[in-house]
VEXDREN-2710 file (C-alpha; in Angstrom, 1 decimal):
% VEXDREN-2710
k/r/px/py/pz
1/UNK/-43.6/4.2/-103.5
2/UNK/-43.7/7.9/-102.8
3/UNK/-45.1/7.1/-99.3
4/UNK/-42.3/4.6/-98.7
5/UNK/-39.6/7.1/-99.8
6/UNK/-41.1/9.8/-97.6
7/UNK/-41.3/7.5/-94.6
8/UNK/-37.7/6.3/-95.1
9/UNK/-36.5/9.9/-95.2
10/UNK/-38.3/10.7/-92.0
11/UNK/-36.7/7.7/-90.3
12/UNK/-33.2/7.9/-91.7
13/UNK/-30.9/10.7/-90.4
14/UNK/-29.9/13.6/-92.7
15/UNK/-26.1/13.1/-92.6
16/UNK/-23.1/13.9/-94.8
17/UNK/-23.0/11.2/-97.6
18/UNK/-19.5/10.2/-96.4
19/UNK/-21.0/9.0/-93.1
20/UNK/-23.2/6.8/-95.1
21/UNK/-20.3/5.5/-97.1
22/UNK/-18.4/4.8/-93.9
23/UNK/-21.5/3.0/-92.6
24/UNK/-21.4/0.6/-95.7
25/UNK/-17.7/0.1/-95.2
26/UNK/-18.1/-0.8/-91.6
27/UNK/-20.9/-3.1/-92.4
28/UNK/-18.8/-5.0/-94.9
29/UNK/-15.7/-5.2/-92.7
30/UNK/-17.7/-6.3/-89.7
31/UNK/-19.3/-9.0/-91.7
32/UNK/-15.8/-10.4/-92.3
33/UNK/-15.1/-10.2/-88.6
34/UNK/-18.4/-12.0/-87.9
35/UNK/-17.2/-14.8/-90.1
36/UNK/-14.2/-15.5/-87.9
37/UNK/-15.3/-14.3/-84.4
38/UNK/-17.2/-17.4/-83.4
39/UNK/-15.5/-20.0/-85.7
40/UNK/-11.8/-19.4/-85.2
41/UNK/-11.6/-21.2/-81.8
42/UNK/-13.5/-24.2/-83.3
43/UNK/-11.3/-24.4/-86.3
44/UNK/-7.9/-24.1/-84.5
45/UNK/-8.9/-26.5/-81.8
46/UNK/-10.8/-29.2/-83.8
47/UNK/-9.1/-29.1/-87.2
48/UNK/-5.6/-27.6/-86.7
49/UNK/-5.2/-29.5/-83.4
50/UNK/-4.0/-26.7/-81.1
51/UNK/-4.9/-27.1/-77.4
52/UNK/-7.8/-25.0/-76.3
53/UNK/-5.6/-23.2/-73.7
54/UNK/-3.1/-22.3/-76.4
55/UNK/-5.8/-21.0/-78.6
56/UNK/-7.2/-18.9/-75.8
57/UNK/-3.7/-17.5/-75.2
58/UNK/-3.3/-16.6/-78.8
59/UNK/-6.7/-14.8/-79.0
60/UNK/-5.9/-13.0/-75.7
61/UNK/-2.6/-11.8/-77.2
62/UNK/-4.6/-10.1/-79.9
63/UNK/-6.4/-8.1/-77.3
64/UNK/-3.1/-6.9/-75.8
65/UNK/-1.9/-5.9/-79.3
66/UNK/-5.2/-4.1/-79.7
67/UNK/-4.5/-1.8/-76.7
68/UNK/-1.2/-0.8/-78.3
69/UNK/-3.0/-0.3/-81.6
70/UNK/-5.6/2.0/-80.0
71/UNK/-2.9/4.2/-78.5
72/UNK/-1.0/4.5/-81.7
73/UNK/-4.1/4.9/-83.8
74/UNK/-5.4/7.8/-81.8
75/UNK/-2.0/9.5/-81.9
76/UNK/-1.6/9.0/-85.7
77/UNK/-5.2/10.2/-86.4
78/UNK/-4.4/13.6/-85.0
79/UNK/-1.0/14.0/-86.8
80/UNK/-1.0/16.0/-90.0
81/UNK/1.5/13.5/-91.5
82/UNK/-1.0/10.7/-91.1
83/UNK/-4.5/11.9/-90.2
84/UNK/-7.7/9.9/-90.1
85/UNK/-7.6/8.5/-93.7
86/UNK/-4.1/7.0/-93.8
87/UNK/-4.5/5.5/-90.3
88/UNK/-7.7/3.8/-91.5
89/UNK/-5.9/2.6/-94.6
90/UNK/-3.1/1.2/-92.5
91/UNK/-5.5/-0.6/-90.2
92/UNK/-7.2/-2.2/-93.3
93/UNK/-3.8/-3.4/-94.7
94/UNK/-2.7/-4.9/-91.3
95/UNK/-6.0/-6.6/-90.8
96/UNK/-6.1/-8.1/-94.3
97/UNK/-2.6/-9.5/-93.9
98/UNK/-3.6/-10.9/-90.5
99/UNK/-6.7/-12.7/-92.0
100/UNK/-4.7/-14.3/-94.8
101/UNK/-2.0/-15.4/-92.3
102/UNK/-4.7/-17.1/-90.2
103/UNK/-6.1/-18.8/-93.3
104/UNK/-2.7/-20.6/-93.8
105/UNK/-1.8/-21.0/-90.2
106/UNK/-0.9/-24.6/-89.3
107/UNK/1.0/-24.1/-86.0
108/UNK/1.0/-21.9/-83.0
109/UNK/3.6/-19.4/-84.2
110/UNK/1.7/-18.4/-87.3
111/UNK/-1.6/-18.4/-85.3
112/UNK/0.0/-16.1/-82.7
113/UNK/1.4/-13.7/-85.4
114/UNK/-2.0/-13.6/-87.1
115/UNK/-3.8/-12.7/-83.9
116/UNK/-1.3/-10.1/-82.9
117/UNK/-1.6/-8.4/-86.3
118/UNK/-5.4/-8.7/-86.2
119/UNK/-5.5/-7.1/-82.8
120/UNK/-3.2/-4.4/-83.9
121/UNK/-5.3/-3.7/-87.0
122/UNK/-8.5/-3.5/-85.1
123/UNK/-6.9/-1.2/-82.5
124/UNK/-5.6/1.1/-85.3
125/UNK/-9.1/1.2/-86.8
126/UNK/-11.3/2.5/-84.0
127/UNK/-10.0/5.9/-83.0
128/UNK/-9.7/7.4/-86.6
129/UNK/-13.0/5.9/-87.5
130/UNK/-14.8/7.5/-84.6
131/UNK/-12.9/10.8/-85.3
132/UNK/-14.1/10.8/-88.9
133/UNK/-17.7/10.6/-87.8
134/UNK/-17.2/13.5/-85.4
135/UNK/-15.4/15.6/-88.1
136/UNK/-18.3/15.2/-90.5
137/UNK/-21.2/16.0/-88.2
138/UNK/-22.5/18.8/-86.0
139/UNK/-23.1/18.5/-82.3
140/UNK/-26.8/18.0/-83.0
141/UNK/-26.2/15.2/-85.5
142/UNK/-23.5/13.3/-83.6
143/UNK/-25.6/10.9/-81.6
144/UNK/-27.6/9.8/-84.7
145/UNK/-24.4/9.5/-86.7
146/UNK/-22.8/7.3/-84.0
147/UNK/-26.0/5.3/-83.8
148/UNK/-25.9/4.7/-87.6
149/UNK/-22.3/3.5/-87.5
150/UNK/-23.0/1.2/-84.5
151/UNK/-25.9/-0.1/-86.5
152/UNK/-23.4/-1.0/-89.3
153/UNK/-21.3/-2.9/-86.8
154/UNK/-24.3/-4.8/-85.3
155/UNK/-25.7/-5.7/-88.7
156/UNK/-22.3/-6.7/-90.1
157/UNK/-21.5/-9.0/-87.1
158/UNK/-24.9/-10.5/-87.2
159/UNK/-24.9/-11.2/-90.9
160/UNK/-21.3/-12.4/-90.7
161/UNK/-22.1/-15.0/-88.0
162/UNK/-25.1/-16.3/-89.9
163/UNK/-23.3/-16.4/-93.3
164/UNK/-20.2/-17.9/-91.7
165/UNK/-22.2/-20.8/-90.4
166/UNK/-23.8/-21.3/-93.8
167/UNK/-20.5/-21.2/-95.6
168/UNK/-19.0/-23.8/-93.3
169/UNK/-22.1/-26.0/-93.7
170/UNK/-21.9/-25.8/-97.6
171/UNK/-18.1/-26.0/-98.0
172/UNK/-16.8/-27.6/-94.8
173/UNK/-13.9/-25.1/-95.0
174/UNK/-13.2/-22.8/-92.1
175/UNK/-10.2/-21.4/-94.0
176/UNK/-12.6/-19.9/-96.5
177/UNK/-13.9/-17.7/-93.7
178/UNK/-10.5/-16.1/-93.1
179/UNK/-10.0/-15.5/-96.8
180/UNK/-13.4/-13.7/-97.1
181/UNK/-12.5/-11.7/-94.0
182/UNK/-9.2/-10.6/-95.7
183/UNK/-11.1/-9.7/-98.8
184/UNK/-13.6/-7.6/-96.8
185/UNK/-10.7/-5.5/-95.4
186/UNK/-9.4/-5.0/-98.9
187/UNK/-12.9/-3.8/-100.0
188/UNK/-12.9/-1.5/-96.9
189/UNK/-9.5/-0.2/-98.0
190/UNK/-10.9/0.7/-101.4
191/UNK/-13.9/2.4/-100.0
192/UNK/-11.8/4.6/-97.8
193/UNK/-9.1/5.3/-100.4
194/UNK/-11.5/6.3/-103.2
195/UNK/-14.5/7.7/-101.3
196/UNK/-13.4/9.1/-97.9
197/UNK/-11.1/12.2/-98.2
198/UNK/-9.0/13.4/-95.2
199/UNK/-11.3/15.0/-92.6
200/UNK/-8.5/16.4/-90.4
201/UNK/-8.4/20.1/-91.0
202/UNK/-5.1/22.0/-90.8
203/UNK/-6.4/24.2/-87.9
204/UNK/-7.2/21.0/-86.0
205/UNK/-3.8/19.3/-86.4
206/UNK/-0.8/19.7/-84.1
207/UNK/2.9/18.9/-84.1
208/UNK/4.4/16.5/-81.6
209/UNK/3.4/12.9/-81.0
210/UNK/2.9/13.1/-77.2
211/UNK/1.1/16.4/-76.9
212/UNK/-2.4/15.0/-77.2
213/UNK/-1.7/12.4/-74.5
214/UNK/-0.3/15.0/-72.2
215/UNK/-3.5/17.0/-72.6
216/UNK/-5.8/13.9/-72.2
217/UNK/-4.0/12.6/-69.1
218/UNK/-4.6/16.0/-67.4
219/UNK/-8.3/16.1/-68.3
220/UNK/-10.2/15.1/-65.1
221/UNK/-13.7/14.7/-66.6
222/UNK/-12.2/12.3/-69.3
223/UNK/-10.8/10.0/-66.6
224/UNK/-13.9/10.1/-64.5
225/UNK/-15.8/8.9/-67.6
226/UNK/-13.0/6.3/-68.2
227/UNK/-13.7/4.6/-64.9
228/UNK/-17.5/4.5/-65.5
229/UNK/-17.0/3.4/-69.1
230/UNK/-14.7/0.5/-68.1
231/UNK/-17.7/-0.8/-66.1
232/UNK/-20.1/-0.2/-68.9
233/UNK/-18.0/-2.1/-71.4
234/UNK/-17.8/-5.2/-69.2
235/UNK/-21.6/-5.5/-69.5
236/UNK/-21.9/-6.4/-73.2
237/UNK/-18.7/-8.5/-72.7
238/UNK/-20.5/-10.5/-70.0
239/UNK/-23.6/-10.8/-72.1
240/UNK/-21.6/-12.3/-75.0
241/UNK/-19.2/-14.5/-73.0
242/UNK/-20.6/-15.6/-69.6
243/UNK/-24.3/-15.4/-70.2
244/UNK/-24.4/-18.2/-72.8
245/UNK/-22.6/-20.5/-70.3
246/UNK/-25.1/-19.6/-67.6
247/UNK/-28.0/-20.4/-69.8
248/UNK/-26.4/-23.7/-70.9
249/UNK/-25.4/-25.0/-67.5
250/UNK/-27.4/-23.4/-64.7
251/UNK/-31.1/-23.2/-65.7
252/UNK/-33.3/-25.9/-64.2
253/UNK/-35.5/-27.7/-66.7
254/UNK/-38.8/-29.5/-66.1
255/UNK/-37.3/-32.8/-67.1
256/UNK/-34.7/-32.6/-64.3
257/UNK/-31.9/-31.5/-66.6
258/UNK/-29.9/-28.3/-66.5
259/UNK/-29.6/-25.7/-69.2
260/UNK/-31.5/-24.4/-72.2
261/UNK/-31.0/-26.3/-75.4
262/UNK/-28.5/-24.8/-77.9
263/UNK/-31.3/-23.8/-80.3
264/UNK/-33.1/-21.9/-77.5
265/UNK/-29.9/-20.1/-76.6
266/UNK/-29.3/-19.1/-80.2
267/UNK/-32.8/-17.8/-80.6
268/UNK/-32.5/-15.7/-77.4
269/UNK/-29.4/-14.0/-78.6
270/UNK/-30.8/-13.5/-82.1
271/UNK/-33.7/-11.7/-80.4
272/UNK/-31.3/-9.6/-78.4
273/UNK/-29.3/-8.5/-81.6
274/UNK/-32.5/-8.0/-83.6
275/UNK/-34.1/-5.7/-81.0
276/UNK/-30.9/-3.7/-80.6
277/UNK/-30.8/-3.3/-84.4
278/UNK/-34.4/-2.2/-84.7
279/UNK/-34.3/0.3/-81.8
280/UNK/-30.8/1.9/-82.5
281/UNK/-31.9/4.7/-84.8
282/UNK/-35.4/5.5/-83.3
283/UNK/-34.0/5.8/-79.8
284/UNK/-31.1/8.0/-80.9
285/UNK/-33.5/10.4/-82.6
286/UNK/-35.7/10.7/-79.5
287/UNK/-32.9/11.6/-77.1
288/UNK/-32.3/15.2/-78.2
289/UNK/-32.4/17.6/-75.2
290/UNK/-30.8/15.1/-72.7
291/UNK/-27.1/15.4/-71.9
292/UNK/-24.9/12.5/-72.7
293/UNK/-24.1/11.7/-69.0
294/UNK/-27.9/11.6/-68.2
295/UNK/-28.5/9.2/-71.1
296/UNK/-25.7/7.0/-69.7
297/UNK/-27.4/7.1/-66.3
298/UNK/-30.6/5.8/-67.9
299/UNK/-28.5/3.1/-69.7
300/UNK/-26.9/2.1/-66.3
301/UNK/-30.4/1.7/-64.7
302/UNK/-31.7/-0.4/-67.6
303/UNK/-28.5/-2.6/-67.5
304/UNK/-29.2/-3.2/-63.8
305/UNK/-32.8/-4.2/-64.4
306/UNK/-31.7/-6.5/-67.2
307/UNK/-29.0/-8.3/-65.2
308/UNK/-31.5/-8.6/-62.2
309/UNK/-33.9/-10.3/-64.6
310/UNK/-31.2/-12.7/-65.8
311/UNK/-30.5/-13.5/-62.1
312/UNK/-34.2/-14.5/-61.8
313/UNK/-33.9/-16.9/-64.7
314/UNK/-32.2/-19.6/-62.6
315/UNK/-34.2/-18.9/-59.4
316/UNK/-37.9/-18.5/-60.4
317/UNK/-40.4/-20.4/-62.5
318/UNK/-40.8/-19.2/-66.1
319/UNK/-37.1/-19.2/-66.9
320/UNK/-37.5/-18.7/-70.6
321/UNK/-39.7/-15.7/-70.1
322/UNK/-37.3/-14.1/-67.7
323/UNK/-34.4/-14.8/-70.1
324/UNK/-36.3/-13.3/-73.1
325/UNK/-37.3/-10.1/-71.2
326/UNK/-33.9/-9.8/-69.6
327/UNK/-32.1/-9.9/-72.9
328/UNK/-34.6/-7.5/-74.4
329/UNK/-34.0/-5.0/-71.6
330/UNK/-30.2/-5.3/-72.1
331/UNK/-30.6/-4.6/-75.8
332/UNK/-32.4/-1.4/-74.9
333/UNK/-29.6/-0.5/-72.4
334/UNK/-27.0/-1.1/-75.2
335/UNK/-28.9/1.2/-77.6
336/UNK/-28.9/4.0/-75.0
337/UNK/-25.2/3.5/-74.2
338/UNK/-23.5/3.3/-77.6
339/UNK/-24.1/6.8/-79.2
340/UNK/-24.0/8.7/-75.9
341/UNK/-20.6/7.4/-74.9
342/UNK/-18.8/8.4/-78.1
343/UNK/-20.6/11.7/-78.3
344/UNK/-19.6/12.5/-74.7
345/UNK/-15.9/11.9/-75.4
346/UNK/-16.0/14.1/-78.6
347/UNK/-17.7/16.8/-76.5
348/UNK/-14.9/16.6/-73.9
349/UNK/-12.1/16.6/-76.5
350/UNK/-10.3/19.6/-78.0
351/UNK/-10.7/19.5/-81.8
352/UNK/-6.9/18.9/-82.2
353/UNK/-6.9/15.8/-80.0
354/UNK/-10.1/14.0/-81.0
355/UNK/-8.2/10.9/-82.1
356/UNK/-6.4/10.6/-78.8
357/UNK/-9.5/11.2/-76.7
358/UNK/-11.4/8.6/-78.8
359/UNK/-8.6/6.1/-78.3
360/UNK/-9.1/6.5/-74.6
361/UNK/-12.8/5.6/-75.2
362/UNK/-11.7/2.6/-77.3
363/UNK/-9.3/1.5/-74.6
364/UNK/-12.3/1.1/-72.3
365/UNK/-13.6/-1.6/-74.7
366/UNK/-10.3/-3.4/-74.6
367/UNK/-10.3/-3.5/-70.8
368/UNK/-14.0/-4.3/-70.6
369/UNK/-13.6/-7.3/-72.9
370/UNK/-10.6/-8.5/-70.8
371/UNK/-12.4/-8.1/-67.4
372/UNK/-15.8/-9.3/-68.5
373/UNK/-14.8/-12.8/-69.8
374/UNK/-12.3/-13.3/-67.0
375/UNK/-14.8/-12.5/-64.2
376/UNK/-17.7/-14.2/-65.9
377/UNK/-15.7/-17.3/-66.7
378/UNK/-14.6/-17.5/-63.0
379/UNK/-18.2/-17.2/-61.8
380/UNK/-19.4/-19.8/-64.2
381/UNK/-16.8/-22.3/-63.0
382/UNK/-18.2/-22.0/-59.4
383/UNK/-21.2/-23.7/-57.9
384/UNK/-24.9/-22.8/-58.5
385/UNK/-25.2/-20.4/-55.6
386/UNK/-22.3/-18.2/-56.9
387/UNK/-23.4/-18.5/-60.5
388/UNK/-26.9/-17.2/-59.7
389/UNK/-25.8/-14.5/-57.3
390/UNK/-23.1/-13.3/-59.7
391/UNK/-25.8/-11.6/-61.9
392/UNK/-27.3/-9.8/-58.9
393/UNK/-23.8/-8.5/-58.0
394/UNK/-23.4/-7.2/-61.6
395/UNK/-26.8/-5.6/-61.3
396/UNK/-25.8/-3.8/-58.1
397/UNK/-22.5/-2.6/-59.8
398/UNK/-24.6/-0.1/-61.8
399/UNK/-24.9/1.9/-58.5
400/UNK/-21.1/2.7/-58.9
401/UNK/-21.8/3.8/-62.5
402/UNK/-24.6/6.0/-61.3
403/UNK/-22.5/7.7/-58.6
404/UNK/-19.6/8.4/-61.1
405/UNK/-22.0/9.7/-63.8
406/UNK/-23.8/12.0/-61.3
407/UNK/-20.4/13.6/-60.6
408/UNK/-19.6/13.6/-64.4
409/UNK/-22.9/15.3/-65.2
410/UNK/-21.9/18.6/-63.5
411/UNK/-18.5/18.4/-65.2
412/UNK/-20.2/17.9/-68.6
413/UNK/-22.5/20.9/-68.1
414/UNK/-19.6/23.1/-67.2
415/UNK/-17.6/21.9/-70.2
416/UNK/-20.6/22.6/-72.5
417/UNK/-20.9/26.2/-71.1
418/UNK/-17.1/26.7/-71.6
419/UNK/-17.3/25.5/-75.2
420/UNK/-20.3/27.7/-75.9
421/UNK/-18.4/30.7/-74.5
422/UNK/-15.5/30.0/-76.8
423/UNK/-17.8/29.9/-79.8
END
């Protein structure tokens, strides 16, 4: 037992206990999100009876509300009247109301309002959450702290999807998933309210709602990173949206059919999530000494290799092997990307405007998850030649990322030197 305790201490990062509390809160709230993420379209199309196009429109409206939420959330997180804590609490309340509305939705207007509120709540959540992690850590701890919180997201979503399927199988009630999702946000509210004090210090705060955005909009390195990051965030979006369709419809089989069976596709993505979960903390710990932009360059190269392997899946023998290795490589790319991106934005931001800067980072995710499914869906609606070549084009797009990041690397070095001179 002593050996196990010592081994765990050497593996787990030494962080402020409030970061660990936030990790637990994120895991619980993301479990609730996992309950509804994959099952909401099935429920509202097959049981409520809404057309699939209408359901897609409603879910897309949530993404638009999320953009607004991210802008507001970042601004409020930096304001002394609100700060990180009250913005997180507001996000939990809005998200809980949205989940309970979706549980009782029987027509499109209620479904639309529920999705708009859910998108708004999620948008409000991300900037203050990331800012709290930055407030509670040193520069040296930050990558491991962000790796830990991303681990909470990954584990929560994974468990949520698995448990959601089990709950539906046992109860035949999709509505129960939305109720549990709402309860998970209430639990998250309690964790933040009782255990996470305000982390915005008076010397960090500022007066005036638009000042942070004026500073951010004039920060050239931030917007250079924004362009690269919008490309980066399309990669996991494509992995989750278009890649399952590619595996299901465009992979030749020995019996003359097309596509992997559903069980094989599920196993492939379970492997992808499991590997990302296992590697998140060890990889973050071994990246000390490299700048964030250089880590992102490594991630871009690995993404390119992964997408090229996926492109080989439909063209060369041994499709299952190519798919398995390709998804494994993309899990590694994701592990490199997650902590470095948030850490880079925090490094670029003045202390008084962390919330606003992190909302810019969060906006990249909103745009990436709009562009990825749209482009991927279009490609998967085309013939085989376009569907196969699409992944090679995505692989080559990392060259754009590499060029932008090479330019950003020099900017980051100069910003680090300037920050050191101030200290």
